[in-house]
VMD Tcl script that draws the C-alpha trace (Angstrom):
set ca {
  {-0.06 -0.20 -0.02}
  {1.19 3.62 -1.39}
  {1.61 6.53 1.39}
  {-1.20 8.41 -0.79}
  {-3.25 5.50 0.14}
  {-3.21 6.02 3.27}
  {-6.74 7.04 5.38}
  {-6.46 10.63 6.51}
  {-8.54 14.30 6.39}
  {-6.56 15.95 3.97}
  {-7.14 14.55 0.73}
  {-4.15 12.24 0.23}
  {-2.32 9.60 2.63}
  {0.15 11.77 4.55}
  {3.33 11.06 7.01}
  {1.25 11.66 9.98}
  {-0.80 9.78 12.57}
  {-2.20 7.50 10.44}
  {1.09 6.02 8.59}
  {2.47 5.36 12.36}
  {-1.04 3.49 12.85}
  {-0.27 1.27 9.92}
  {3.12 0.30 11.13}
  {1.16 -0.49 14.44}
  {-1.26 -2.36 12.21}
  {1.82 -4.41 10.62}
  {3.37 -4.90 13.93}
  {0.78 -6.40 15.49}
  {-0.15 -8.89 12.61}
  {3.61 -10.18 12.81}
  {4.62 -8.67 9.85}
  {8.32 -7.34 8.66}
  {7.70 -5.42 5.29}
  {5.59 -2.49 4.19}
  {6.06 -2.28 0.54}
  {5.32 1.08 -0.99}
  {5.35 3.14 -4.41}
  {8.04 5.31 -5.48}
  {7.74 8.62 -3.10}
  {8.90 10.74 -5.30}
  {6.98 13.98 -6.59}
  {4.13 13.01 -9.30}
  {4.12 15.24 -12.53}
  {1.44 14.65 -15.39}
  {-0.76 11.82 -14.79}
  {0.36 11.80 -11.44}
  {2.21 8.60 -11.74}
  {4.74 8.19 -8.84}
  {6.47 6.62 -12.04}
  {7.06 9.88 -13.97}
  {8.44 12.62 -11.54}
  {10.10 15.67 -11.97}
  {13.22 14.45 -10.14}
  {14.41 10.56 -9.18}
  {15.97 12.07 -5.83}
  {13.60 14.69 -4.21}
  {10.25 13.43 -1.92}
  {6.23 14.23 -2.78}
  {5.27 17.48 -0.95}
  {1.95 16.28 -0.58}
  {2.90 13.49 1.61}
  {3.97 16.28 4.22}
  {1.43 15.90 7.38}
  {0.18 19.15 8.41}
  {-0.95 18.06 11.81}
  {2.89 17.57 12.45}
  {3.57 20.86 11.32}
  {1.43 22.45 13.57}
  {3.92 21.07 16.20}
  {6.71 22.43 14.61}
  {5.29 25.78 15.25}
  {4.97 26.17 10.92}
  {1.17 26.23 10.55}
  {-1.94 26.80 12.49}
  {-4.78 24.04 12.59}
  {-7.08 26.95 11.40}
  {-5.16 27.33 8.15}
  {-6.34 24.05 6.91}
  {-9.28 22.65 9.24}
  {-11.91 23.96 6.90}
  {-10.85 23.31 3.46}
  {-12.37 20.95 1.60}
  {-9.97 18.18 -0.10}
  {-12.78 16.36 -2.26}
  {-15.79 14.57 -1.89}
  {-14.92 11.08 -1.52}
  {-12.49 9.82 1.11}
  {-11.33 6.67 -1.13}
  {-10.23 9.01 -4.04}
  {-6.82 11.43 -4.29}
  {-8.37 14.37 -6.03}
  {-5.04 15.69 -7.54}
  {-6.51 18.80 -9.08}
  {-7.44 19.98 -5.89}
  {-4.57 18.95 -4.05}
  {-2.39 21.03 -6.57}
  {-4.38 24.11 -5.87}
  {-5.01 23.76 -2.17}
  {-1.62 22.56 -1.06}
  {0.48 25.18 -2.65}
  {-1.38 27.75 -0.90}
  {-0.88 26.21 2.28}
  {2.77 25.83 1.34}
  {3.47 29.22 0.81}
  {2.20 30.41 4.53}
  {4.41 27.66 5.74}
  {7.27 29.19 3.88}
  {6.46 32.51 5.13}
  {6.48 30.98 8.45}
  {9.78 28.79 8.14}
  {11.58 31.63 7.15}
  {10.99 33.71 10.83}
  {12.25 30.87 12.18}
  {14.84 28.68 10.71}
  {15.42 25.48 11.92}
  {19.15 24.94 12.80}
  {19.84 21.70 10.87}
  {18.28 23.48 7.60}
  {21.50 24.68 5.94}
  {23.04 21.35 7.07}
  {20.18 19.52 5.05}
  {20.54 21.70 1.83}
  {24.48 20.75 1.68}
  {24.43 17.87 2.17}
  {21.66 17.19 -0.46}
  {23.21 19.75 -2.84}
  {24.29 17.38 -5.62}
  {20.50 17.37 -6.69}
  {18.75 19.72 -4.77}
  {19.83 22.88 -6.09}
  {18.79 22.01 -9.38}
  {15.86 20.50 -8.86}
  {14.38 23.56 -7.00}
  {15.59 25.68 -9.60}
  {13.92 23.30 -12.55}
  {10.40 23.62 -10.28}
  {10.77 27.32 -9.68}
  {11.48 27.83 -13.72}
  {8.28 25.26 -14.62}
  {6.36 27.67 -12.35}
  {7.81 30.81 -13.97}
  {6.38 29.15 -17.41}
  {3.03 27.79 -15.92}
  {4.23 24.15 -15.28}
  {5.49 23.86 -19.27}
  {7.99 21.18 -20.43}
  {11.51 22.46 -20.27}
  {11.87 21.81 -23.98}
  {9.26 24.67 -24.24}
  {11.49 27.17 -22.20}
  {13.60 29.72 -24.02}
  {16.76 27.93 -25.41}
  {19.08 29.65 -23.08}
  {17.75 28.08 -19.98}
  {16.39 25.15 -21.43}
  {20.20 24.43 -22.65}
  {21.26 25.74 -19.00}
  {23.85 27.98 -20.23}
  {25.81 29.73 -17.48}
  {24.44 33.08 -17.68}
  {20.71 32.12 -17.88}
  {21.43 29.71 -15.01}
  {22.86 32.69 -13.01}
  {20.00 35.11 -13.90}
  {17.25 32.62 -13.47}
  {18.95 31.62 -10.18}
  {18.98 35.18 -9.11}
  {15.50 35.89 -10.13}
  {14.14 33.07 -8.61}
  {15.51 33.08 -5.09}
  {12.17 32.95 -3.53}
  {10.78 29.98 -5.22}
  {13.96 27.98 -5.28}
  {13.70 28.57 -1.54}
  {10.19 27.64 -1.49}
  {11.12 23.95 -3.07}
  {14.16 23.74 -0.74}
  {11.85 23.82 2.20}
  {9.58 21.35 1.22}
  {12.16 18.95 0.63}
  {13.40 19.71 3.94}
  {10.08 19.13 5.78}
  {9.23 15.95 3.42}
  {12.73 14.03 4.57}
  {12.29 15.67 8.06}
  {8.98 13.56 8.53}
  {9.81 10.36 6.30}
  {13.14 9.91 8.31}
  {11.29 10.02 11.55}
  {8.46 7.66 10.32}
  {10.78 5.46 8.88}
  {12.89 5.49 12.30}
  {9.78 4.34 13.83}
  {9.15 1.49 11.62}
  {12.73 0.20 12.82}
  {11.90 0.55 16.18}
  {8.89 -1.63 15.18}
  {11.28 -4.13 13.16}
  {9.00 -3.50 10.15}
  {11.35 -2.87 6.58}
  {10.39 -0.75 3.78}
  {10.56 -1.59 0.19}
  {10.80 1.00 -1.96}
  {10.58 1.11 -5.39}
  {13.17 2.61 -8.15}
  {11.63 3.25 -11.95}
  {14.06 2.14 -14.21}
  {13.58 5.35 -16.22}
  {13.05 8.59 -15.36}
  {10.77 11.26 -16.85}
  {11.31 13.31 -20.28}
  {10.43 16.79 -18.43}
  {12.56 16.03 -15.27}
  {15.79 17.94 -13.50}
  {17.65 14.47 -14.22}
  {17.32 15.06 -17.70}
  {17.55 18.73 -17.75}
  {20.78 18.74 -15.39}
  {22.36 15.70 -16.93}
  {21.61 15.79 -20.54}
  {24.37 13.46 -21.39}
  {23.04 10.60 -19.25}
  {20.31 10.30 -21.76}
  {20.00 9.72 -25.78}
  {18.74 13.46 -26.87}
  {19.81 15.36 -29.51}
  {21.44 18.99 -29.56}
  {18.36 20.45 -28.65}
  {17.97 17.78 -25.51}
  {14.80 16.67 -27.18}
  {14.65 12.90 -27.19}
  {16.14 10.95 -29.97}
  {14.43 7.79 -29.01}
  {11.55 6.61 -25.78}
  {10.92 3.81 -23.71}
  {8.38 1.55 -24.11}
  {7.18 -2.37 -24.46}
  {6.21 -3.95 -28.05}
  {3.17 -5.66 -28.97}
  {1.86 -8.56 -26.69}
  {-1.27 -10.47 -26.07}
  {-2.53 -7.75 -23.90}
  {-1.97 -4.61 -26.52}
  {-1.77 -4.81 -30.18}
  {0.09 -1.23 -30.46}
  {2.69 -2.17 -27.59}
  {3.08 0.63 -24.85}
  {4.69 3.88 -25.08}
  {6.00 5.13 -21.66}
  {7.72 8.02 -23.56}
  {10.63 8.32 -21.17}
  {14.08 9.05 -22.64}
  {16.28 5.94 -22.65}
  {19.81 6.02 -21.41}
  {23.13 6.78 -23.17}
  {24.93 3.35 -21.74}
  {28.02 4.24 -23.35}
  {28.36 7.63 -21.77}
  {27.33 6.38 -18.17}
  {29.67 3.43 -18.25}
  {32.59 5.87 -19.50}
  {32.01 7.85 -16.29}
  {32.08 4.51 -13.95}
  {28.08 4.59 -13.90}
  {28.45 7.11 -11.47}
  {25.10 8.79 -11.91}
  {23.21 5.13 -10.71}
  {25.49 4.51 -8.16}
  {24.22 8.11 -6.61}
  {20.72 7.03 -7.21}
  {21.08 3.66 -5.66}
  {22.88 5.07 -2.83}
  {20.61 8.16 -2.60}
  {17.49 5.47 -2.39}
  {19.06 3.17 0.25}
  {19.20 6.29 2.38}
  {15.13 6.32 2.19}
  {13.99 2.67 1.76}
  {15.71 -0.65 3.43}
  {14.97 -2.77 0.43}
  {14.94 -1.31 -3.66}
  {12.74 -3.17 -5.92}
  {13.90 -1.99 -9.52}
  {11.02 -1.55 -11.90}
  {11.45 -3.07 -15.45}
  {14.36 -4.96 -14.51}
  {14.46 -6.64 -17.58}
  {15.57 -3.47 -19.20}
  {19.06 -3.58 -18.15}
  {19.66 -6.87 -20.14}
  {18.13 -5.05 -23.56}
  {15.81 -2.51 -23.67}
  {12.92 -1.38 -26.43}
  {13.17 1.68 -27.84}
  {10.83 3.77 -30.14}
  {11.32 6.68 -32.23}
  {10.47 10.08 -30.78}
  {7.26 11.46 -32.00}
  {5.38 7.96 -32.88}
  {2.04 7.75 -32.08}
  {2.47 3.87 -30.76}
  {4.90 1.35 -29.87}
  {4.57 -1.24 -33.13}
  {7.69 0.06 -34.85}
  {10.68 -0.36 -32.29}
  {14.00 -2.06 -31.75}
  {15.64 -3.86 -29.15}
  {18.70 -2.22 -27.75}
  {21.55 -3.77 -25.28}
  {21.59 -2.89 -22.06}
  {24.49 -2.59 -19.66}
  {23.96 -5.97 -17.88}
  {25.23 -7.28 -14.74}
  {28.31 -5.36 -15.19}
  {26.20 -2.05 -13.92}
  {25.32 -4.09 -10.63}
  {28.95 -5.49 -10.15}
  {29.98 -1.24 -10.61}
  {27.37 -0.72 -7.97}
  {28.34 -3.55 -5.64}
  {31.94 -2.49 -5.76}
  {30.91 0.97 -4.70}
  {28.06 0.31 -1.95}
  {28.44 -3.19 -1.05}
  {26.16 -5.47 -1.30}
  {22.79 -3.98 -2.37}
  {19.12 -5.64 -0.98}
  {17.46 -5.20 -4.44}
  {14.15 -7.00 -5.68}
  {14.39 -7.60 -9.40}
  {10.69 -6.81 -11.24}
  {11.45 -9.46 -13.48}
  {7.89 -9.65 -15.08}
  {6.91 -9.36 -19.08}
  {8.63 -10.51 -21.90}
  {11.78 -12.89 -20.72}
  {14.67 -14.28 -22.85}
  {17.12 -16.63 -21.81}
  {19.83 -13.73 -21.57}
  {17.54 -11.97 -19.18}
  {17.31 -15.13 -16.95}
  {21.33 -15.38 -17.32}
  {21.61 -11.81 -15.98}
  {19.19 -12.13 -13.11}
  {21.19 -15.49 -12.40}
  {24.14 -13.38 -12.22}
  {23.18 -10.92 -10.21}
  {21.20 -13.43 -7.66}
  {18.56 -10.63 -6.75}
  {14.99 -12.32 -5.97}
  {12.36 -11.89 -8.90}
  {8.46 -11.21 -8.83}
  {6.07 -13.97 -9.00}
  {2.50 -12.71 -9.19}
  {-0.36 -15.36 -8.54}
  {-2.75 -13.83 -10.83}
  {-0.61 -14.71 -13.35}
  {0.04 -18.31 -12.87}
  {-3.68 -20.05 -14.35}
  {-2.78 -19.91 -18.19}
  {-3.54 -24.02 -18.38}
  {0.38 -24.53 -18.28}
  {1.46 -27.15 -15.40}
  {4.83 -25.42 -15.41}
  {3.92 -21.80 -15.30}
  {6.23 -20.63 -13.27}
  {3.66 -18.20 -11.12}
  {1.78 -21.58 -10.19}
  {2.67 -21.97 -6.21}
  {3.83 -25.12 -6.36}
  {5.95 -23.72 -8.62}
  {7.54 -20.77 -7.15}
  {11.13 -21.08 -6.11}
  {12.81 -19.93 -2.73}
  {14.56 -16.83 -4.25}
  {11.96 -15.24 -4.83}
  {9.31 -12.42 -3.65}
  {5.67 -13.65 -4.44}
  {2.50 -11.62 -4.87}
  {-1.22 -12.08 -5.55}
  {-1.06 -9.08 -7.47}
  {0.74 -5.92 -7.96}
  {-0.25 -2.00 -8.25}
  {-0.78 -2.78 -11.97}
  {-3.63 -5.57 -11.12}
  {-6.99 -5.86 -10.34}
  {-7.62 -7.22 -6.46}
  {-8.34 -10.63 -6.48}
  {-11.82 -10.10 -6.19}
  {-11.85 -7.45 -9.20}
  {-10.00 -10.24 -11.30}
  {-12.23 -12.62 -10.45}
  {-14.78 -10.57 -12.47}
  {-12.57 -9.70 -15.09}
  {-10.11 -12.55 -15.94}
  {-10.58 -14.67 -19.10}
  {-13.34 -16.99 -17.88}
  {-10.72 -20.25 -18.96}
  {-8.66 -18.52 -16.87}
  {-10.80 -18.29 -13.52}
  {-11.59 -21.76 -14.49}
  {-8.12 -22.98 -13.92}
  {-7.66 -21.30 -10.85}
  {-10.78 -22.61 -9.38}
  {-9.63 -26.48 -10.38}
  {-6.21 -25.74 -9.14}
  {-7.02 -24.54 -5.72}
  {-10.01 -27.37 -5.68}
  {-12.84 -24.84 -5.02}
  {-16.65 -24.89 -5.94}
  {-17.27 -21.36 -4.76}
  {-15.66 -18.39 -6.02}
  {-15.63 -15.87 -2.79}
  {-13.54 -18.31 -1.38}
  {-11.05 -17.97 -3.97}
  {-9.35 -14.36 -2.38}
  {-8.35 -16.03 0.91}
  {-7.51 -19.41 -0.48}
  {-5.05 -17.21 -2.81}
  {-3.70 -15.17 -0.16}
  {-3.02 -18.58 1.70}
  {-0.98 -19.99 -1.35}
  {0.97 -16.82 -1.83}
  {1.85 -17.48 2.63}
  {2.33 -20.96 1.84}
  {4.47 -20.95 -0.99}
  {8.63 -21.58 -1.17}
  {8.97 -17.91 -1.98}
  {10.96 -16.08 1.14}
  {9.05 -13.24 1.14}
  {5.09 -12.68 0.70}
  {3.77 -9.83 0.00}
  {-0.43 -9.30 0.06}
  {-1.98 -5.98 -1.46}
  {-4.29 -4.42 1.32}
  {-7.19 -4.31 -1.04}
  {-6.97 -7.86 -1.12}
  {-6.67 -7.82 2.83}
  {-9.85 -5.67 3.00}
  {-11.29 -7.70 0.37}
  {-12.06 -4.66 -1.95}
  {-12.96 -5.18 -5.94}
  {-12.95 -3.74 -9.13}
  {-12.63 0.40 -9.07}
  {-9.88 0.10 -6.15}
  {-6.92 -1.00 -8.38}
  {-4.00 1.40 -8.58}
  {-3.09 1.69 -11.77}
  {-4.50 0.21 -15.22}
  {-1.25 0.11 -17.47}
  {-1.27 2.10 -21.06}
  {-3.77 4.75 -19.41}
  {-4.20 7.90 -17.89}
  {-6.69 9.99 -15.78}
  {-7.92 7.16 -13.69}
  {-4.95 5.84 -11.85}
  {-3.17 6.11 -8.28}
  {-5.93 7.42 -6.87}
  {-7.35 4.62 -4.44}
  {-7.22 5.42 -0.70}
  {-8.39 3.10 2.56}
  {-10.53 4.67 5.04}
  {-9.86 4.06 8.83}
  {-12.59 1.54 9.44}
  {-11.58 -0.86 6.58}
  {-7.94 -1.42 8.33}
  {-9.57 -3.28 10.98}
  {-8.29 -5.23 14.06}
  {-9.73 -8.54 12.44}
  {-7.85 -8.28 9.38}
  {-4.60 -7.99 11.48}
  {-5.58 -11.10 13.70}
  {-6.27 -12.76 10.16}
  {-3.04 -11.97 8.61}
  {-0.88 -12.69 11.76}
  {-2.86 -16.49 12.18}
  {-2.20 -16.59 8.08}
  {1.28 -15.94 8.55}
  {2.07 -18.53 11.54}
  {0.15 -21.34 9.94}
  {2.40 -20.74 6.64}
  {5.45 -20.76 8.63}
  {6.27 -16.66 8.31}
  {6.57 -16.02 11.86}
  {8.83 -17.52 14.20}
  {7.16 -17.01 17.61}
  {5.86 -19.02 20.21}
}
mol new
graphics top color blue
foreach p $ca { graphics top sphere $p radius 0.5 }
foreach p [lrange $ca 0 end-1] q [lrange $ca 1 end] { graphics top cylinder $p $q radius 0.2 }
display resetview
């Protein structure tokens, strides 16, 4: 469950009271992990996989009640604000307007009483923070336009233009730095609390960064761009059984030749920073490190792309040489070749097994609970799937029939609990269940439908849905599966 899906009265989940309560819920249920989506700021489409910065935190998650304790805001400043009509959905449009109105008040109060450790925070994070804050300040001055639509001198980061924009945007730059300070202060306090309760946080690193991001603007040399910083090629997936046009993600692809020449410094910095935020890293679209699919920039779909060679295991050997053994989960779903399997074996990272993908009728299907190996993380579904109850309604009839036969069930209503138990009882050394499945939700509560924009990343739980009964069931089921070692 992502931070955004936590309950609470302020339009989106935050790093406040309900995040601590959720850690208590996990602790009482005898759990060891909480998996979340990327915590970086979201851009167009509200996707945490399309961010303005791979290093920054999402200011929407800053909790106001904690800021009251810090004297940065009064309860009266926000208690009467309407954050949306439906507490089970995030209204991002409303958040954008209302949050920034409040953040302006917070900035004024913050600057009147600057915390002692603020300068140190800015200094420690200077390698990304200054560029990100300047990038966002210039975006605001251009009404949110992509940096590709800015004037050429600042789009190309000409020194004089950078100097001029830095000078005239000083207050707005400060604004974005303050928000990052507040996010990370609250984040690290929450993470410390999780550690006290023996809960490790599994975070998520998207393989790619957004085209309109501080990462691309600041380090164009790391991406395949033309001389005007426009991508030559973009990322995606080829056509398959699910989509005849493929998936056009639109992210610029990496210039691996340049990254290798630089000793993969940017990736090492990215992994190092991520390890300060999360305990364990799930890397999205892991197969893209072996070879990646690219489409010519400007294409309307992903039909006419080509595969290019990635850095392979060399990247991860270089990371290990610099940072030591890194706890990584490889998101190895999708079209996998023998070369991809070989890279995974050489890296040694556990892959993902999703039980919803198990029922094509093939007895050797690697997602069937009986076939799942120990060195893997098992899921009933991910943020890209329907919850089990939704899957029951939308799966191909033959797949559903195969699932019922496999579990020897006559009643569909028993499938949700049976599938969760099968995941827990599999050989996989870690099992992750979705909160929607634990609550028993169905259609309309999935987090994301790939290749669609506008209806995603909105689902939220309500306080009365996260019950002690679920905690008791989860503890008993985990214990029965031998996943809790206690008397």
